[in-house]
Structures are given as C-alpha cells and as structure tokens.
C-alpha positions, 0 to 999 in steps of 0.5 A: 207506818208512814211513808216517811218512816218506811224510808227511814227504816229502809235507810237503817237497814242499809246503814246496818249492812254497811256497818256489818261489812266494815265489821267483817273486814275489820275496818274501823271508822276514822276517829278525829283527834280531840281538841283538848283546848275546847274542854270547858273549865268546870272546876267551880262546879266540882265538889272537893272530896269529903266536903259535900253537904246533905243528909248524913243518913242518905250519905251513909246509905249511898256509901253502903251501896257503894261498898256492896258495888265494890263486891260486884253485887247488883241492886236493881230489879229483883237481883237484890245483891246478886254477885257477879265476879268478874263482870261480864257486860254481855251476861244475864245472871238471872237467866244465866245466858250470855248474849253473843259477842257478834255484830250488835245491831244484828242481834235480836235483843227481844229473843230471850233464847238468844240474849236472856233478859235484855233488860237485865243486861242493859240495866247494868250497862247503863252504869248507874252503879258507877255513879254510886261509886264515884259519888261515894268517892266525892263524899268520902275521898276514899280512893277505893271507890274511884279505883273500882269505877275506873277499872270497870269503865276501862274493862267495859271499853275493852269488852265492848269494841265498836258495834260488837254485842247487844250494848251497841244495839239501841241508841237509848242505852248508849245515851244513858251510859254517856250521861253516867260517864259525864257524871263519873268524869266530874266526880273523879276529878282530883282522884289519883285514878282520873288520868288513866280513865279520862286522861288524853291517852285513855281508850275511853275517848274513841268509845265516847266519840263512836257512841255519839256517832251511833246515836246520830245515825240511829236515833228514834223516828216515827212510831217509836219516837217516844221517851226513847227519843228524848233520852237519846237526844239528852244523852247526845246533848249532854256528852257533846256539851260536856266534852265539845272536843270533836269536830262534830260536837257542835253539830251533835249539840245543835241537833239534840237541842232542836229535837228536845225543844220540839219533843218537850211540847210534842210529848207533854200535855199542856197541863204538864203530864207526859203523853205516854200515859205512864207516870214512870215515864213522866219522871224518866223524861223529866230527868232528861229534860232537866239534866239537859237544861243544867248542862246548857247553863254550864256550857253558857247555852240555854233553852227556849222560854217554851221549853222552860215553861213546859218543864216547869209544868212537868215539875208542878204536875207531880205534887197534886198526884201524890197522896198524903203518904207520899205514894206516886201514881203507878198507871201505865208501864214502869221499869224504874228507868232513870237518867242518872243515879246519885242517891241510894237506889231505893230512894224516890228521885222526886226530891232531887227533881224538885231541888234541881227544878227549884234552882234552875227554874225557880219552881215553887215545889216541896223541898227536903233536906235529903234532896240537898245531897243528890243535888250537890252531887250533880253540881247544884249549889244548895247553899241558898236556903229553901224557899217559903212554905209550899201550900199542900194540895187541897181538894179534887183536881184534874189534868183534863187534857191527860184524862187524869182525875183526883177525887179527894176529901180531907186532902193533905190530912191524916184522914185523907181519902184519895182516888186517882181515876184514869179517863184519858187517851190510851197512850202515845203514838200509833203503837202506844208502847207503854200504855195499859188497857186500864180505861176508867180504872182507879186507885184508892188510898186512905190516910196515905195507906194504899188500899186499891192499887194499880198492878205495876208492870213486872216484865217487858221482853220476857214471860209474855203471859205475865206481860199481857196480864199486868197490862191487861184490863183484868189486872186493873180496878175497872170492868171487863166484858166477856173476859176481853181486854178493852184494847188489843195488842200484838207483841210486847209494845204494840196496841193494834186497837185502842179504846177511846175514852170520853169525859162526860162530866167533871164536877169537883166540889169542896172535899168531894167530886164526881167524874163521869166518863165512857170508853168504846173498847167493847164496841167490837162486841156491841157494848159501851161502858159508862162509869161514874165515880162519886166521892162524898167524904168517906163514901165512894160510889161507882155506877157502871152503865153498859149500853148495847144488846145481848147477854154478856159475862161481866166482871168487876175487878178490885185489887187490894194492896199487899198486906191487906186482908178481906172478909166476906160477910154474910150479906155477900158484902166484903170488908177490906182491912189495910192497917188502920183502914177498913173499906166496906164494899157492897157489890151489885146483886147481879154479880157474885164475888170471888176472892183470889190470891196468887191465882192464874187469872188475878191476885198479883202485884208487881211492886217493882220491875222484875218482881211479882208478889201475890195479893188479894183480888175481888172478882165479882162476875155474872151474866147480865142482859144489856143495857144494865146499870151496876152500883157499887158502894165503898164505905171508908173508915180510918181508925183515929 
C-alpha cells in the first residue's frame, strides 16, 4: 500500500468516525432543495407503454420473469425462484441470516456469521428485478408491474435510512442501484404510480442525493481501484446527468467523467481487453462505460475521442473470443455482475452491448433482432436498420498485450476447433483481486461444443475452501508442481505472490497455430514451467518442459465439460465423449491418469455464481526428475 493510499485509508476512518457520531446523535445532513427546473426534457426518448418493438419471444420471457417478480421470487445465483414475502432488504434467504440494522460502514460485510452471504443481500438490493418490472410495464402498459416497482422502491427507502445497514457499506452497490433507479424512473413516466415514487414530494429524492454524496466520499482508490471504481463513477455520472437538480450535480458529473476518462485507458489494454484478466469483468466495465456515454449524449455532453476509441476496441475484442457455438470466455472471476437488466436474466447481454455500441459508436459488430428489445428499453432508436454483413472471425488470433491467444482451425464452421490459451499477466494492481492461478491453461471447444473448460468461480466471501479451489491451479487445464498453486493468496481477494508469464513465440498460421510461453510461479521451489500448444487442424499437441533440479510431484489437469463421459483405454490413453465430439487423449508415459468426479480435490465446475456441479476431471500424476519434458496429444473427431 502506497503512502498516498495509506493517507486515504486514514481519512476514510476519520470520515466513518464522524458519520458514526452523527448517527448516534440522530443528526441528519442538510439536504438542499432540488431545482426541478433543471430536470432535462427526455420525453422524446421515452417509449410509450405498449409500443416497444423487439423479439416477441424475448418480450414474453421478460414478462414471465416480471410476473414471477410480482410473487417476490428471486432469479439470481442459485435462488431459482426462491420466494421472499415480505421482502427484507437486509436478509439473506439462502443462509437465513439477517444483517444488523446498525451503522452500515462499520459492519464487517465479509463476515458471514454476521451478515450471511453479502453477495445475495447486495444482489437483490441492486434492484435489477425492478428494471424487469418497469420494462414489463413499458412493453405491456400493465399497471400491476408499475405499482409493484413503486411499492418496492418506497419500501427500500423506508427500510434503509441514511447510513443504516449493509446497503450503505460499499459505494459500488449504491452506484448500480442509482443506475437501475434512473432506468425505472424513465420507464414509469406515464404510469399512474409515477408521482408517488418520483414526484417532487417523494422520499426517494433525499435518498438519491445522499447516495451520490456517499459515493463522492468513499469511491475506490489505490489497490482497490479496479472495476469497482468504474462502476462507482458510472453510477455517479449517470445519476448526476439524469437528475442535475442539486447544487453538487455538476461537480459530481465532472468528477465522474474525469475518472472514467482516465480509467478506461488505465484499466483496458490497448487491444481492448480488460486488465483484470477476468472476462466477466470485461463485460461488466463495458456496460458502465457504454451507459455513461449514452447518458452523456442525452445530456448534450460527450466523452473524448480517446474514450470512444478505447470503448470501440472493447466491443470489437469480443467476437474473436467467441466460438462458433456462441460460448464466451470464462477465465478469471465472474459473478454475473451487470450494470443494468432490461432483458431476461438468463439471456446473454452481449447482444444489447453490440446494438448500443453500433448506434453510439458505429461499431461493425454482429447484430441480432433479439437485441432490438433491450436497446429500445434503454431508449435507443433501433429503427435505422442493421448494418451490412459482418465477416465472421477467421483463423488464429491474439491479444498479445493481454496474453490471450486463440488457436483455431476451420474457424466459424460447424467443424471448428477452438483453443483459448492464457499466457498473460496474473491480474490487475498489486492485489490482482479477480485473477485465478491459471497461467498457461487453456480451454477447448469443437463445433461450438465445450470439451475442456474453465471451472468458473462459485464463491467470493463465503465457503473459503471452495473459493480457493475454483481460483486455484488444480482446477484449470494446466500443470501443477508439488500440489502448489502457481500464485499464492491471502484472503478472498489478495494475491501476495503472482506468477509472471512470458510469451516466447507466437506463430499463427492458416487453420493452425503455435504458442510457446513460460511462467515463474514455481521459481520458489526451483522450477520453471514452459509450455508449447500447437494446433494442426484436428490435432492439439501440448509440450510441457520443466527446468530446474530435483524430484517433484507433477500433475497434468484436464477438466471436461458437464455431460461429457470419459473412457480409459487399455493402453492408458483416454477418450472424452461430448455429444458428437470425441477427443482421444494420449498422456506422457511418466504420468498415471486418475479419473475423478465431484471429489474433494477436483471434478467440479461452477456454471454460474453460487452453483457448483460435478464433472469429470483427469488428473495425470507422477514423480519426475527435473529437467523433464512431457508430451500430451489430443486427437479430435467431430461426427459429421
């Protein structure tokens, strides 16, 4: 921690002390009178209820989710329709734990014995389900949806007075909530319930002011200034621009825009990928940056050319990393975090990102009819038609500054072989909060069918042993030495020793490709790991070379997608069966394979945050004298 950051942390403690005294004395901050004449006229952007255009199937699914929300059923993480009636905004229904209604910044939200799962509490307090309700009102004109959204918004304000409870403990949560409230306010214009929740006399406006003030005082700095800072500033910018009715609104907008302009360059590689080395957070930050730009244009403002250019690169970085089946990368942490929800929760948001990027930036990205609905619900005019045909990705490609490499043959065809390899930095900033110990790992899909997969994330603050497993080296398709992680961690989000990776050669060829890279994560035990991945049409060769001295326990890890089956053959080779795909795996003679499924040390995948399911893993282990070279060959067959 730098001296500058230490100073900031000290000032934060002092600020919390002041706030705590004010709460104890029941002293409320002065809230200026809003200047309602400053509210911008955005009537041209408001879609009248019942006339929004888009996919009928997507609209029906969104309305069905809104109907479920009327019944107070939750649809995030592993809740799958769990009902909570009445809603307690401080309660975790999964662990049946109620966080204390005490001074919020003083609550240890990382302690599950105090708050339960803070991720569950925070997720429902981001109010994405309310934008589903108000979107359903916009689509149908049915006042039931508007009434429920208004009731819950007013109930939240009553249950969450200033600085009381865990919903006043982290500025990112307030920022996302403000973005959803801006969206709800626009959808509800014209509703019979608008005035009671967003009229001048509503109690929501003092809360809106105080949440912006809280973000200004607590936004992330130093080692924690990662995606959180982007989200905090996007929320502040959007709220201050949509509702410029307070004496500090212009200051908030200018502060937020200045930070966003800086962070889009600081946190994004020149190639366009996010520096956290977690693809879920690439999408998360992309949403914030896009929504801020959208709000700027509505307010008659704009962001710099550098901002727009980097945002364009973020959008264009996505298609080359998507296989022919539409599967997105899963490297690094992912918790399904989003800035706003205007479509069913189980639908990929890449479509609306493409559509909004096309309208705002002129990006030549793939567009679908389904993306019209969420774009229209964000106030985007989708009547201009689609652009011309976008050429599908071809051949192998690389984001060399991020260390993300695609080795592909028969690209963008039904017989595509798609290998995504990680040879980049461990993570972002000194703590690399959302990184995984996955240097030189890879994933494999064939014809859009996942075969060898990234494990996902599963948990953050709870179940520490599973947090450690899913971000550990053993859970990834790479090599371990002496059972150790390549990088070492302390707590849920701090990496104290980070493996450094170096790319030695990258040779993309038509229909094939070869990557050689190394990492020093095992230097502490005197070993360096070098790996060469070579794809030649339907043959993937993996050559692992370990330099150093001494005898070490070596393990090669391969994790199959859920639903795949594995046969162990008489010659000790294995065959992985995934639907129409068969992969014949020949392992080094020095290693003996072990098949595990749902075991303590392997055999798990997390398809979404909070969910884990068993799957087949191959752990090929043995004692080797270094230096040693290990050769693995995968022969790929795709029926038809």
